[in-house]
Structures are given as structure tokens and as C-alpha cells.
PASEBA-1860 file (N, C-alpha, C; in nm, 3 decimals):
! residues 291
1> MTNADSYQ> -1.996/-0.328/-1.178/-1.928/-0.419/-1.269/-2.030/-0.490/-1.360 ~ -2.109/-0.408/-1.428/-2.215/-0.463/-1.513/-2.178/-0.462/-1.660 ~ -2.078/-0.386/-1.702/-2.044/-0.372/-1.843/-1.916/-0.449/-1.873 ~ -1.929/-0.570/-1.927/-1.812/-0.654/-1.953/-1.723/-0.595/-2.061 ~ -1.781/-0.531/-2.163/-1.701/-0.473/-2.272/-1.614/-0.360/-2.219 ~ -1.671/-0.276/-2.133/-1.594/-0.165/-2.076/-1.480/-0.218/-1.990 ~ -1.507/-0.321/-1.912/-1.402/-0.381/-1.831/-1.289/-0.436/-1.918 ~ -1.322/-0.508/-2.023/-1.220/-0.566/-2.109/-1.135/-0.459/-2.175
9> SWRERKLA> -1.199/-0.348/-2.214/-1.124/-0.239/-2.274/-1.026/-0.178/-2.175 ~ -1.074/-0.153/-2.050/-0.985/-0.100/-1.947/-0.873/-0.199/-1.916 ~ -0.907/-0.327/-1.904/-0.808/-0.431/-1.873/-0.698/-0.435/-1.978 ~ -0.736/-0.429/-2.106/-0.637/-0.434/-2.213/-0.544/-0.314/-2.208 ~ -0.599/-0.196/-2.183/-0.515/-0.076/-2.173/-0.421/-0.086/-2.054 ~ -0.474/-0.133/-1.943/-0.394/-0.145/-1.821/-0.275/-0.239/-1.842 ~ -0.299/-0.355/-1.893/-0.194/-0.455/-1.906/-0.097/-0.422/-2.019 ~ -0.146/-0.356/-2.125/-0.060/-0.323/-2.238/0.052/-0.227/-2.201
17> RYPRGIDE> 0.024/-0.138/-2.107/0.123/-0.037/-2.069/0.197/-0.072/-1.941 ~ 0.176/-0.194/-1.890/0.237/-0.230/-1.763/0.388/-0.247/-1.779 ~ 0.468/-0.198/-1.684/0.615/-0.209/-1.696/0.662/-0.354/-1.683 ~ 0.772/-0.382/-1.748/0.830/-0.516/-1.743/0.931/-0.531/-1.630 ~ 0.980/-0.419/-1.581/1.077/-0.424/-1.473/1.064/-0.303/-1.383 ~ 1.112/-0.317/-1.261/1.094/-0.211/-1.163/1.179/-0.088/-1.195 ~ 1.284/-0.105/-1.277/1.366/0.009/-1.314/1.285/0.115/-1.389 ~ 1.179/0.073/-1.457/1.095/0.167/-1.530/1.018/0.261/-1.436
25> LMVTLPDS> 1.015/0.227/-1.308/0.935/0.302/-1.212/1.019/0.388/-1.119 ~ 1.152/0.392/-1.140/1.241/0.468/-1.054/1.265/0.606/-1.112 ~ 1.245/0.709/-1.031/1.264/0.849/-1.072/1.358/0.916/-0.973 ~ 1.459/0.985/-1.026/1.549/1.062/-0.940/1.493/1.202/-0.921 ~ 1.477/1.242/-0.795/1.425/1.374/-0.762/1.536/1.452/-0.693 ~ 1.582/1.563/-0.753/1.696/1.635/-0.695/1.665/1.707/-0.565 ~ 1.537/1.736/-0.539/1.502/1.809/-0.419/1.358/1.778/-0.383 ~ 1.327/1.772/-0.254/1.195/1.731/-0.210/1.089/1.838/-0.231
33> HASAPAEL> 1.129/1.963/-0.256/1.029/2.068/-0.270/1.052/2.158/-0.391 ~ 1.147/2.119/-0.478/1.171/2.201/-0.597/1.201/2.115/-0.718 ~ 1.131/2.003/-0.732/1.152/1.915/-0.845/1.096/1.980/-0.972 ~ 1.160/1.950/-1.085/1.115/2.006/-1.212/0.987/1.938/-1.258 ~ 0.908/2.006/-1.340/0.783/1.945/-1.389/0.804/1.810/-1.457 ~ 0.914/1.795/-1.530/0.939/1.669/-1.599/0.959/1.554/-1.500 ~ 1.024/1.583/-1.389/1.048/1.480/-1.287/0.918/1.443/-1.217 ~ 0.839/1.543/-1.186/0.710/1.516/-1.123/0.619/1.439/-1.218
41> DAVHQALQ> 0.626/1.473/-1.347/0.545/1.403/-1.446/0.586/1.257/-1.456 ~ 0.716/1.228/-1.443/0.762/1.090/-1.448/0.705/1.008/-1.333 ~ 0.694/1.070/-1.215/0.633/1.002/-1.101/0.485/0.977/-1.128 ~ 0.416/1.077/-1.181/0.274/1.059/-1.212/0.253/0.950/-1.316 ~ 0.340/0.944/-1.417/0.326/0.841/-1.520/0.342/0.701/-1.461 ~ 0.438/0.686/-1.370/0.455/0.556/-1.305/0.331/0.520/-1.223 ~ 0.277/0.617/-1.152/0.157/0.593/-1.072/0.038/0.559/-1.160 ~ 0.027/0.620/-1.276/-0.083/0.590/-1.366/-0.073/0.447/-1.420
49> RTNFALYR> 0.049/0.395/-1.427/0.069/0.260/-1.479/0.050/0.153/-1.372 ~ 0.098/0.180/-1.251/0.107/0.076/-1.150/0.054/0.115/-1.013 ~ 0.011/0.240/-0.997/-0.033/0.295/-0.868/0.081/0.309/-0.767 ~ 0.206/0.294/-0.812/0.318/0.327/-0.725/0.436/0.372/-0.810 ~ 0.525/0.447/-0.748/0.648/0.492/-0.812/0.760/0.487/-0.710 ~ 0.877/0.450/-0.754/0.996/0.455/-0.670/1.069/0.585/-0.699 ~ 1.130/0.641/-0.597/1.207/0.763/-0.618/1.342/0.751/-0.548 ~ 1.436/0.827/-0.600/1.569/0.839/-0.538/1.588/0.987/-0.510
57> LVGSGDKA> 1.590/1.024/-0.382/1.593/1.165/-0.342/1.736/1.210/-0.318 ~ 1.777/1.312/-0.393/1.910/1.369/-0.376/1.900/1.483/-0.274 ~ 1.980/1.477/-0.171/1.974/1.579/-0.067/1.914/1.525/0.060 ~ 1.861/1.614/0.141/1.807/1.575/0.272/1.694/1.475/0.258 ~ 1.694/1.376/0.344/1.587/1.276/0.345/1.523/1.266/0.481 ~ 1.511/1.379/0.552/1.450/1.376/0.684/1.297/1.376/0.671 ~ 1.227/1.372/0.783/1.081/1.365/0.780/1.018/1.490/0.721 ~ 1.080/1.605/0.745/1.026/1.728/0.688/1.031/1.723/0.536
65> SLVRLGEQ> 1.139/1.665/0.481/1.150/1.650/0.337/1.041/1.558/0.283 ~ 1.012/1.455/0.361/0.908/1.361/0.321/0.772/1.430/0.313 ~ 0.741/1.513/0.410/0.614/1.585/0.411/0.607/1.682/0.292 ~ 0.717/1.751/0.263/0.719/1.844/0.149/0.701/1.768/0.018 ~ 0.761/1.650/0.010/0.745/1.568/-0.111/0.598/1.532/-0.130 ~ 0.532/1.491/-0.024/0.392/1.457/-0.034/0.307/1.572/-0.082 ~ 0.339/1.691/-0.035/0.259/1.808/-0.073/0.262/1.833/-0.223 ~ 0.373/1.796/-0.289/0.383/1.815/-0.434/0.287/1.723/-0.510
73> FGLTRLDG> 0.239/1.621/-0.443/0.149/1.525/-0.507/0.009/1.527/-0.445 ~ -0.024/1.638/-0.380/-0.157/1.653/-0.324/-0.181/1.575/-0.198 ~ -0.076/1.526/-0.135/-0.088/1.449/-0.011/-0.066/1.543/0.107 ~ -0.173/1.577/0.175/-0.164/1.675/0.285/-0.230/1.628/0.413 ~ -0.330/1.539/0.403/-0.405/1.499/0.523/-0.344/1.374/0.584 ~ -0.248/1.395/0.672/-0.178/1.285/0.735/-0.267/1.211/0.835 ~ -0.248/1.080/0.842/-0.319/0.996/0.938/-0.229/0.971/1.059 ~ -0.251/1.046/1.166/-0.181/1.015/1.289/-0.240/0.889/1.350
81> NLCSDDDS> -0.156/0.800/1.398/-0.205/0.673/1.451/-0.134/0.637/1.580 ~ -0.164/0.521/1.634/-0.112/0.482/1.765/0.039/0.487/1.774 ~ 0.106/0.455/1.663/0.251/0.441/1.668/0.326/0.551/1.594 ~ 0.254/0.649/1.539/0.323/0.756/1.468/0.385/0.853/1.567 ~ 0.480/0.931/1.518/0.545/1.032/1.600/0.452/1.154/1.614 ~ 0.497/1.254/1.688/0.414/1.372/1.713/0.376/1.445/1.585 ~ 0.460/1.431/1.481/0.431/1.498/1.354/0.344/1.414/1.261 ~ 0.291/1.302/1.313/0.204/1.209/1.239/0.278/1.128/1.134
89> VSSIRVVG> 0.410/1.134/1.131/0.492/1.048/1.045/0.554/0.941/1.135 ~ 0.550/0.816/1.091/0.600/0.706/1.173/0.746/0.677/1.143 ~ 0.822/0.651/1.247/0.960/0.604/1.233/0.958/0.453/1.249 ~ 0.978/0.382/1.138/0.967/0.236/1.138/1.105/0.177/1.166 ~ 1.122/0.129/1.286/1.248/0.068/1.329/1.215/-0.041/1.429 ~ 1.311/-0.126/1.459/1.292/-0.228/1.561/1.291/-0.160/1.697 ~ 1.185/-0.184/1.773/1.173/-0.124/1.906/1.149/-0.235/2.008 ~ 1.160/-0.198/2.135/1.150/-0.296/2.241/1.015/-0.302/2.306
97> KRRAGEYI> 1.003/-0.242/2.425/0.887/-0.268/2.510/0.768/-0.175/2.485 ~ 0.790/-0.059/2.421/0.676/0.031/2.408/0.573/-0.027/2.312 ~ 0.457/0.037/2.303/0.343/-0.018/2.231/0.378/-0.061/2.089 ~ 0.461/0.018/2.020/0.492/-0.014/1.881/0.557/-0.151/1.867 ~ 0.633/-0.193/1.971/0.702/-0.320/1.965/0.609/-0.440/1.960 ~ 0.481/-0.418/1.985/0.384/-0.527/1.980/0.332/-0.548/1.837 ~ 0.371/-0.463/1.744/0.324/-0.471/1.607/0.438/-0.514/1.515 ~ 0.408/-0.602/1.418/0.508/-0.662/1.332/0.595/-0.560/1.257
105> PYTDKPLN> 0.540/-0.448/1.207/0.628/-0.354/1.136/0.746/-0.305/1.219 ~ 0.732/-0.308/1.352/0.837/-0.258/1.439/0.925/-0.370/1.494 ~ 0.930/-0.479/1.421/1.020/-0.590/1.451/1.103/-0.618/1.325 ~ 1.192/-0.717/1.334/1.271/-0.757/1.217/1.211/-0.878/1.146 ~ 1.088/-0.912/1.181/1.021/-1.027/1.122/0.964/-0.992/0.984 ~ 0.934/-1.095/0.902/0.869/-1.066/0.774/0.730/-1.007/0.796 ~ 0.690/-0.920/0.707/0.561/-0.853/0.714/0.476/-0.901/0.599 ~ 0.362/-0.962/0.630/0.279/-1.026/0.528/0.207/-0.921/0.443
113> WHTDGYYN> 0.147/-0.968/0.334/0.080/-0.880/0.239/-0.036/-0.806/0.306 ~ -0.045/-0.675/0.274/-0.151/-0.594/0.331/-0.157/-0.460/0.257 ~ -0.261/-0.385/0.283/-0.264/-0.243/0.251/-0.263/-0.168/0.383 ~ -0.214/-0.047/0.382/-0.204/0.029/0.506/-0.342/0.073/0.555 ~ -0.360/0.071/0.686/-0.482/0.122/0.748/-0.606/0.041/0.716 ~ -0.589/-0.087/0.688/-0.706/-0.172/0.656/-0.803/-0.180/0.774 ~ -0.756/-0.148/0.892/-0.840/-0.153/1.013/-0.908/-0.019/1.043 ~ -0.879/0.084/0.963/-0.941/0.215/0.986/-1.091/0.211/0.954
121> RMDRQIRG> -1.163/0.307/1.009/-1.303/0.325/0.973/-1.314/0.354/0.823 ~ -1.429/0.324/0.765/-1.446/0.342/0.622/-1.438/0.489/0.582 ~ -1.466/0.580/0.673/-1.456/0.722/0.640/-1.316/0.777/0.668 ~ -1.223/0.691/0.706/-1.085/0.732/0.731/-0.988/0.634/0.665 ~ -1.020/0.595/0.543/-0.936/0.501/0.471/-0.808/0.568/0.421 ~ -0.701/0.491/0.419/-0.572/0.541/0.371/-0.568/0.527/0.219 ~ -0.554/0.641/0.152/-0.553/0.643/0.004/-0.412/0.656/-0.052 ~ -0.323/0.723/0.021/-0.187/0.743/-0.027/-0.085/0.715/0.082
129> VILHCAQP> 0.032/0.666/0.042/0.138/0.632/0.137/0.273/0.669/0.075 ~ 0.361/0.725/0.156/0.502/0.741/0.119/0.585/0.666/0.222 ~ 0.674/0.582/0.174/0.766/0.508/0.260/0.907/0.543/0.216 ~ 0.984/0.602/0.307/1.117/0.654/0.274/1.223/0.584/0.358 ~ 1.330/0.540/0.294/1.437/0.469/0.362/1.547/0.567/0.404 ~ 1.562/0.585/0.535/1.673/0.665/0.587/1.799/0.581/0.596 ~ 1.782/0.453/0.634/1.895/0.360/0.639/1.843/0.217/0.626 ~ 1.898/0.139/0.534/1.855/-0.001/0.522/1.919/-0.086/0.631
137> AAEGGESL> 1.866/-0.207/0.646/1.925/-0.302/0.739/2.058/-0.354/0.683 ~ 2.133/-0.420/0.766/2.258/-0.480/0.721/2.229/-0.589/0.618 ~ 2.121/-0.665/0.639/2.080/-0.769/0.546/1.928/-0.776/0.542 ~ 1.873/-0.802/0.424/1.730/-0.826/0.410/1.648/-0.698/0.411 ~ 1.517/-0.715/0.438/1.428/-0.601/0.439/1.383/-0.560/0.300 ~ 1.367/-0.658/0.212/1.324/-0.629/0.076/1.174/-0.601/0.073 ~ 1.135/-0.501/-0.005/0.993/-0.467/-0.021/0.935/-0.541/-0.141 ~ 0.812/-0.590/-0.126/0.736/-0.651/-0.234/0.614/-0.565/-0.258
145> LLDHEIAY> 0.584/-0.538/-0.385/0.477/-0.446/-0.421/0.389/-0.507/-0.529 ~ 0.259/-0.491/-0.512/0.162/-0.543/-0.609/0.047/-0.444/-0.622 ~ 0.028/-0.391/-0.742/-0.081/-0.299/-0.772/-0.214/-0.366/-0.740 ~ -0.297/-0.299/-0.660/-0.426/-0.358/-0.623/-0.519/-0.371/-0.744 ~ -0.497/-0.292/-0.848/-0.577/-0.307/-0.969/-0.545/-0.438/-1.039 ~ -0.419/-0.482/-1.029/-0.380/-0.612/-1.085/-0.446/-0.725/-1.005 ~ -0.451/-0.710/-0.873/-0.521/-0.810/-0.791/-0.668/-0.817/-0.831 ~ -0.730/-0.702/-0.857/-0.870/-0.697/-0.902/-0.886/-0.773/-1.033
153> IHLRDRNP> -0.796/-0.747/-1.129/-0.803/-0.816/-1.259/-0.785/-0.966/-1.239 ~ -0.688/-1.004/-1.159/-0.661/-1.146/-1.133/-0.786/-1.217/-1.082 ~ -0.853/-1.157/-0.988/-0.973/-1.217/-0.931/-1.089/-1.217/-1.030 ~ -1.111/-1.106/-1.095/-1.226/-1.095/-1.185/-1.212/-1.187/-1.306 ~ -1.089/-1.204/-1.356/-1.068/-1.295/-1.469/-1.099/-1.438/-1.432 ~ -1.075/-1.475/-1.308/-1.101/-1.612/-1.266/-1.248/-1.636/-1.234 ~ -1.310/-1.537/-1.173/-1.452/-1.551/-1.142/-1.508/-1.416/-1.099 ~ -1.594/-1.354/-1.182/-1.650/-1.224/-1.144/-1.723/-1.226/-1.009
161> EYIRALMA> -1.769/-1.344/-0.967/-1.836/-1.353/-0.837/-1.741/-1.320/-0.722 ~ -1.610/-1.342/-0.745/-1.514/-1.308/-0.641/-1.517/-1.157/-0.613 ~ -1.529/-1.078/-0.719/-1.533/-0.933/-0.701/-1.662/-0.892/-0.630 ~ -1.773/-0.949/-0.672/-1.900/-0.916/-0.606/-1.893/-0.949/-0.458 ~ -1.833/-1.062/-0.426/-1.823/-1.102/-0.286/-1.736/-1.006/-0.206 ~ -1.623/-0.965/-0.265/-1.529/-0.881/-0.191/-1.571/-0.735/-0.188 ~ -1.673/-0.698/-0.265/-1.727/-0.562/-0.257/-1.845/-0.554/-0.161 ~ -1.883/-0.667/-0.103/-1.993/-0.666/-0.005/-1.951/-0.590/0.120
169> PDAMIIPP> -2.042/-0.515/0.181/-2.006/-0.432/0.297/-1.967/-0.512/0.420 ~ -1.994/-0.642/0.419/-1.957/-0.726/0.534/-1.857/-0.835/0.494 ~ -1.780/-0.811/0.387/-1.688/-0.914/0.338/-1.578/-0.946/0.436 ~ -1.528/-0.844/0.506/-1.409/-0.862/0.590/-1.425/-0.782/0.718 ~ -1.408/-0.847/0.831/-1.418/-0.782/0.962/-1.281/-0.788/1.030 ~ -1.240/-0.674/1.084/-1.117/-0.668/1.163/-1.158/-0.670/1.311 ~ -1.114/-0.770/1.387/-1.152/-0.775/1.528/-1.102/-0.653/1.605 ~ -1.161/-0.624/1.719/-1.114/-0.510/1.799/-0.971/-0.530/1.847
177> NVQNGEEI> -0.901/-0.422/1.865/-0.766/-0.425/1.919/-0.776/-0.403/2.070 ~ -0.751/-0.509/2.147/-0.763/-0.502/2.292/-0.626/-0.530/2.354 ~ -0.579/-0.438/2.437/-0.451/-0.454/2.505/-0.469/-0.429/2.653 ~ -0.427/-0.528/2.731/-0.439/-0.519/2.878/-0.581/-0.487/2.922 ~ -0.677/-0.547/2.853/-0.817/-0.528/2.888/-0.878/-0.400/2.837 ~ -0.801/-0.317/2.768/-0.852/-0.190/2.715/-0.871/-0.201/2.565 ~ -0.987/-0.158/2.516/-1.013/-0.159/2.373/-0.949/-0.036/2.309 ~ -0.840/-0.061/2.234/-0.768/0.048/2.168/-0.839/0.092/2.042
185> RPQQGGPV> -0.898/-0.006/1.972/-0.971/0.021/1.849/-1.087/-0.076/1.840 ~ -1.208/-0.029/1.807/-1.324/-0.119/1.800/-1.320/-0.207/1.675 ~ -1.405/-0.306/1.674/-1.420/-0.391/1.556/-1.455/-0.305/1.435 ~ -1.400/-0.342/1.319/-1.426/-0.264/1.198/-1.456/-0.359/1.081 ~ -1.576/-0.349/1.028/-1.612/-0.428/0.911/-1.613/-0.343/0.786 ~ -1.621/-0.410/0.670/-1.626/-0.336/0.545/-1.588/-0.425/0.428 ~ -1.591/-0.369/0.307/-1.553/-0.445/0.189/-1.402/-0.453/0.173 ~ -1.357/-0.542/0.086/-1.217/-0.544/0.044/-1.196/-0.441/-0.067
193> FSLDANGF> -1.278/-0.450/-0.172/-1.273/-0.353/-0.281/-1.389/-0.256/-0.269 ~ -1.361/-0.129/-0.296/-1.466/-0.028/-0.297/-1.425/0.082/-0.393 ~ -1.520/0.168/-0.426/-1.494/0.283/-0.511/-1.508/0.409/-0.427 ~ -1.413/0.501/-0.443/-1.427/0.627/-0.370/-1.520/0.722/-0.446 ~ -1.535/0.842/-0.395/-1.632/0.936/-0.453/-1.598/0.974/-0.596 ~ -1.471/0.957/-0.635/-1.429/0.992/-0.770/-1.417/0.872/-0.863 ~ -1.462/0.756/-0.815/-1.460/0.638/-0.900/-1.331/0.560/-0.899 ~ -1.237/0.593/-0.808/-1.112/0.520/-0.801/-1.129/0.392/-0.718
201> LHMRYSAR> -1.063/0.288/-0.762/-1.068/0.161/-0.689/-0.980/0.169/-0.565 ~ -1.033/0.123/-0.454/-0.960/0.119/-0.327/-0.966/-0.023/-0.273 ~ -0.861/-0.063/-0.201/-0.856/-0.198/-0.144/-0.811/-0.190/0.000 ~ -0.879/-0.263/0.087/-0.836/-0.279/0.227/-0.820/-0.429/0.250 ~ -0.701/-0.469/0.300/-0.672/-0.612/0.303/-0.555/-0.640/0.396 ~ -0.557/-0.757/0.457/-0.442/-0.812/0.527/-0.442/-0.963/0.509 ~ -0.325/-1.019/0.485/-0.311/-1.164/0.472/-0.285/-1.231/0.607 ~ -0.276/-1.154/0.715/-0.254/-1.213/0.846/-0.386/-1.272/0.896
209> GRNIVWKQ> -0.391/-1.404/0.904/-0.515/-1.474/0.935/-0.580/-1.430/1.064 ~ -0.502/-1.404/1.166/-0.562/-1.369/1.296/-0.616/-1.227/1.297 ~ -0.583/-1.148/1.194/-0.631/-1.010/1.186/-0.764/-0.999/1.114 ~ -0.810/-1.108/1.052/-0.924/-1.101/0.961/-1.029/-1.204/0.999 ~ -1.155/-1.164/0.992/-1.267/-1.258/0.999/-1.342/-1.243/0.867 ~ -1.333/-1.347/0.783/-1.397/-1.342/0.653/-1.544/-1.381/0.663 ~ -1.624/-1.321/0.580/-1.763/-1.363/0.566/-1.765/-1.509/0.525 ~ -1.847/-1.588/0.593/-1.844/-1.733/0.574/-1.939/-1.779/0.462
217> DSATLQAA> -1.908/-1.733/0.341/-1.980/-1.787/0.226/-1.876/-1.833/0.123 ~ -1.917/-1.919/0.033/-1.824/-1.985/-0.057/-1.746/-1.887/-0.144 ~ -1.814/-1.790/-0.204/-1.745/-1.698/-0.295/-1.640/-1.615/-0.222 ~ -1.672/-1.568/-0.102/-1.576/-1.487/-0.027/-1.454/-1.568/0.012 ~ -1.476/-1.689/0.061/-1.364/-1.772/0.105/-1.277/-1.815/-0.013 ~ -1.339/-1.845/-0.126/-1.263/-1.881/-0.246/-1.184/-1.761/-0.298 ~ -1.244/-1.642/-0.293/-1.173/-1.522/-0.335/-1.052/-1.495/-0.247 ~ -1.068/-1.512/-0.116/-0.956/-1.493/-0.024/-0.843/-1.590/-0.054
225> KCLLDLFH> -0.878/-1.716/-0.084/-0.775/-1.815/-0.119/-0.708/-1.780/-0.251 ~ -0.785/-1.728/-0.346/-0.730/-1.691/-0.475/-0.625/-1.581/-0.457 ~ -0.650/-1.487/-0.368/-0.553/-1.383/-0.340/-0.425/-1.441/-0.280 ~ -0.438/-1.530/-0.184/-0.321/-1.593/-0.123/-0.240/-1.669/-0.227 ~ -0.308/-1.738/-0.317/-0.238/-1.811/-0.423/-0.159/-1.715/-0.512 ~ -0.216/-1.597/-0.539/-0.145/-1.497/-0.619/-0.018/-1.452/-0.549 ~ -0.026/-1.425/-0.419/0.091/-1.378/-0.345/0.203/-1.481/-0.343 ~ 0.167/-1.608/-0.345/0.266/-1.715/-0.338/0.312/-1.761/-0.475
233> SDSPYIFR> 0.266/-1.694/-0.579/0.302/-1.732/-0.715/0.426/-1.657/-0.761 ~ 0.471/-1.689/-0.881/0.584/-1.616/-0.941/0.533/-1.512/-1.040 ~ 0.423/-1.449/-1.009/0.360/-1.351/-1.097/0.459/-1.242/-1.137 ~ 0.465/-1.208/-1.266/0.553/-1.098/-1.310/0.505/-0.962/-1.263 ~ 0.385/-0.957/-1.206/0.330/-0.831/-1.158/0.369/-0.800/-1.014 ~ 0.436/-0.894/-0.949/0.487/-0.870/-0.815/0.630/-0.817/-0.828 ~ 0.652/-0.694/-0.783/0.782/-0.631/-0.793/0.854/-0.638/-0.659 ~ 0.986/-0.658/-0.665/1.067/-0.668/-0.546/1.179/-0.564/-0.554
241> HRLKAGEG> 1.202/-0.494/-0.444/1.310/-0.396/-0.441/1.353/-0.372/-0.297 ~ 1.481/-0.375/-0.275/1.537/-0.343/-0.144/1.577/-0.195/-0.144 ~ 1.503/-0.116/-0.070/1.526/0.028/-0.068/1.664/0.061/-0.011 ~ 1.733/0.149/-0.081/1.861/0.202/-0.033/1.836/0.333/0.039 ~ 1.937/0.381/0.110/1.925/0.510/0.179/1.893/0.620/0.077 ~ 1.791/0.700/0.105/1.751/0.806/0.015/1.645/0.765/-0.085 ~ 1.613/0.637/-0.091/1.510/0.589/-0.182/1.378/0.572/-0.108 ~ 1.271/0.574/-0.185/1.140/0.555/-0.125/1.038/0.515/-0.229
249> VITNNVLH> 0.916/0.495/-0.183/0.805/0.458/-0.271/0.686/0.545/-0.235 ~ 0.621/0.598/-0.337/0.499/0.675/-0.320/0.388/0.597/-0.389 ~ 0.278/0.571/-0.319/0.177/0.480/-0.371/0.035/0.528/-0.341 ~ -0.056/0.476/-0.422/-0.199/0.488/-0.392/-0.241/0.368/-0.306 ~ -0.161/0.343/-0.202/-0.184/0.236/-0.104/-0.202/0.101/-0.171 ~ -0.100/0.061/-0.246/-0.102/-0.070/-0.310/-0.072/-0.179/-0.208 ~ -0.095/-0.303/-0.248/-0.057/-0.416/-0.166/0.095/-0.422/-0.152 ~ 0.142/-0.454/-0.032/0.286/-0.463/-0.013/0.319/-0.558/0.101
257> ARTAFRNS> 0.443/-0.603/0.100/0.493/-0.696/0.203/0.641/-0.665/0.223 ~ 0.701/-0.731/0.322/0.842/-0.708/0.352/0.906/-0.837/0.399 ~ 1.027/-0.864/0.353/1.099/-0.982/0.401/1.163/-0.950/0.537 ~ 1.203/-1.056/0.607/1.274/-1.038/0.733/1.408/-0.969/0.707 ~ 1.466/-0.914/0.812/1.595/-0.846/0.796/1.679/-0.864/0.920 ~ 1.805/-0.826/0.908/1.898/-0.833/1.022/1.973/-0.702/1.031 ~ 1.968/-0.641/1.149/2.046/-0.522/1.176/2.186/-0.560/1.224 ~ 2.276/-0.467/1.214/2.408/-0.482/1.277/2.430/-0.363/1.368
265> AGQERLLY> 2.537/-0.367/1.446/2.562/-0.260/1.542/2.574/-0.124/1.473 ~ 2.627/-0.121/1.354/2.647/0.006/1.286/2.545/0.035/1.177 ~ 2.450/-0.056/1.158/2.353/-0.036/1.050/2.217/-0.091/1.092 ~ 2.134/-0.004/1.145/2.001/-0.041/1.189/1.897/0.019/1.094 ~ 1.806/-0.062/1.050/1.706/-0.020/0.952/1.615/0.089/1.010 ~ 1.597/0.197/0.933/1.509/0.307/0.971/1.436/0.357/0.847 ~ 1.306/0.347/0.850/1.222/0.400/0.744/1.123/0.498/0.803 ~ 1.085/0.598/0.724/0.980/0.692/0.762/0.856/0.661/0.678
273> RARYFDRV> 0.743/0.658/0.744/0.617/0.627/0.673/0.515/0.737/0.698 ~ 0.465/0.793/0.590/0.359/0.892/0.597/0.235/0.833/0.531 ~ 0.125/0.828/0.604/-0.001/0.774/0.553/-0.103/0.887/0.541 ~ -0.176/0.886/0.431/-0.265/0.998/0.401/-0.407/0.952/0.372 ~ -0.501/1.040/0.403/-0.640/1.019/0.362/-0.660/1.061/0.216 ~ -0.558/1.119/0.156/-0.563/1.165/0.018/-0.505/1.058/-0.075 ~ -0.555/1.057/-0.197/-0.495/0.982/-0.306/-0.402/1.078/-0.380 ~ -0.296/1.026/-0.442/-0.205/1.109/-0.519/-0.283/1.177/-0.631
281> TGTENRDY> -0.267/1.308/-0.644/-0.335/1.380/-0.751/-0.263/1.355/-0.884 ~ -0.335/1.377/-0.992/-0.274/1.363/-1.124/-0.274/1.222/-1.179 ~ -0.347/1.131/-1.113/-0.361/0.996/-1.167/-0.501/0.983/-1.225 ~ -0.509/0.918/-1.339/-0.632/0.921/-1.417/-0.745/0.843/-1.352 ~ -0.868/0.879/-1.389/-0.986/0.807/-1.341/-0.997/0.673/-1.412 ~ -1.063/0.577/-1.348/-1.066/0.441/-1.399/-1.204/0.393/-1.443 ~ -1.310/0.460/-1.399/-1.445/0.424/-1.438/-1.482/0.280/-1.403 ~ -1.443/0.235/-1.285/-1.476/0.098/-1.245/-1.626/0.077/-1.233
289> AES> -1.695/0.180/-1.188/-1.837/0.165/-1.161/-1.915/0.124/-1.286 ~ -1.858/0.153/-1.403/-1.926/0.119/-1.527/-1.860/0.000/-1.597 ~ -1.770/-0.067/-1.528/-1.700/-0.177/-1.593/-1.721/-0.308/-1.519
END
């Protein structure tokens, strides 16, 4: 981040083409494995603008369809994790006593701002995510979405030192995951913002205070507070949408959150989540390293 002119040029292009409403990001896909080039291009255009796109899938919306959809966008390397199913796709629903029930996504509670897999090793970062709604809750369960590039701009405009602090390799530490005296996952440190091998901006983050140990210096702590202030603001860059059955979101792992919800006897919320080590193909390079 040494070239201020290059950054300003990228910033102006980014904000000039930003959508004014979430309807601009919704694409209807008639089939999960035979979409027309124009429909696929519409998804890519949305991703180029905001790093996420909403879709409405006509036809089957099972997990196999979700995997086929990902393949059309270069998403093939699934991240199997503690709570995913045998096919490495997670069924996100309210559960009881099994391990998944100990994690907030598998409850009806609100889910704070985060990126997926922020606790993964740096060589296993989540670059792409598809979240598909098989059935919404009876009430609530609204998704909130914020492009991580917008968060970068927000911080850098206020103080470039915030970006330098959050790109430090020891900016944010995730404590080990210990259950019943067994270490399920070791401590994991790393930056908040980083660049991948192709120059794309990546973000790992969680707003859950007990999940994060911040580096104890002024710039890092102020940057963390600046992010929280953004999430609690009425920013026009924060999009809200309650997914209907057959709808989903495909993202380059943007920041997201979820409101609380309520199930009923005949309508229990069920979402499928596929997390990938791949970024969606067909999205343009950003040249952050020179900006």
C-alpha cells in the first residue's frame, strides 16, 4: 500500500460501480449445471462489483445441485470441517446435543459479523462460499452482507495505519478450540487482511470478542473498533436479505452476519453451506499490492 494515486484510482472505480440496492445482485439460474453464458456472466458481474451475488435457483436445490453450481464458478476444493456432512457440505440447522450444537450457526441465535474459516491455518483459508436456502425459518434469519473490500476502504480512508496494523502477521490470534480437555484445533494467528498469490484481497475476521485476541497496540485496537463501528452503522454498503427457499448467495468469502430466527413445527430453517479453498473464477484482479 505504497502508491496512494493507484489506490485512489481503484477506490473511485470500485465505488462508482457499486450497486444501490440488493436487487441489482439477484440472478435467476434455471438449472444448477446448465445455465446459459449470459446468466453466468450476470453472476460474475455482481461478484466483480461486490464480491457476492444472490441467485434464485429454479429446479432442484439439493446439496448435489449446490456442488454442481460451484463447479461452474471454479469452486471445487471443498473444506470439510468438524460440523460438515460426509460430502463436506454443511447442513445448517438448529441441532441439540451433538458437537455442532455447541456452535452459534447451529442455533437460532443471532450470528455476529465474520468471514468463514477465520480460524483455519493460513494455508487453508476459505476463499469462496456458497450458502443455499432449502427452507427459511418461520420468522427471522435475515442475512447481512458486507464486501470486505468496502471494509478495507472504510479503514484506509480513516487511517492508513489501520491497514498496516491489520496486515501484520500477528494482528489477530484465534485461541485453541478445547472441548472436554481435548484440543480440537490449535491456536491460530495471522493477519486480518492479506493478499493471495494472485493479488486478491482476503480477509479473516470475527466480531465475537471471546474468539479473538487482538495484538495489543494502539493502531490494531483502534482499527478493530473502527470495524465494529462500521457494522453498527447505517452504512448503505451493508446489504440485508432474507433468503427464500431456492435462493442462495455465492461469495468470495465476504463479511456476513445473521439475525435471530424462530422455527415453527412445520417450518424449520435449513441451509446448505459449501466452503472452498478456491476463489470464484472470472473476477478481476485488484492490484492491491501496488495501491
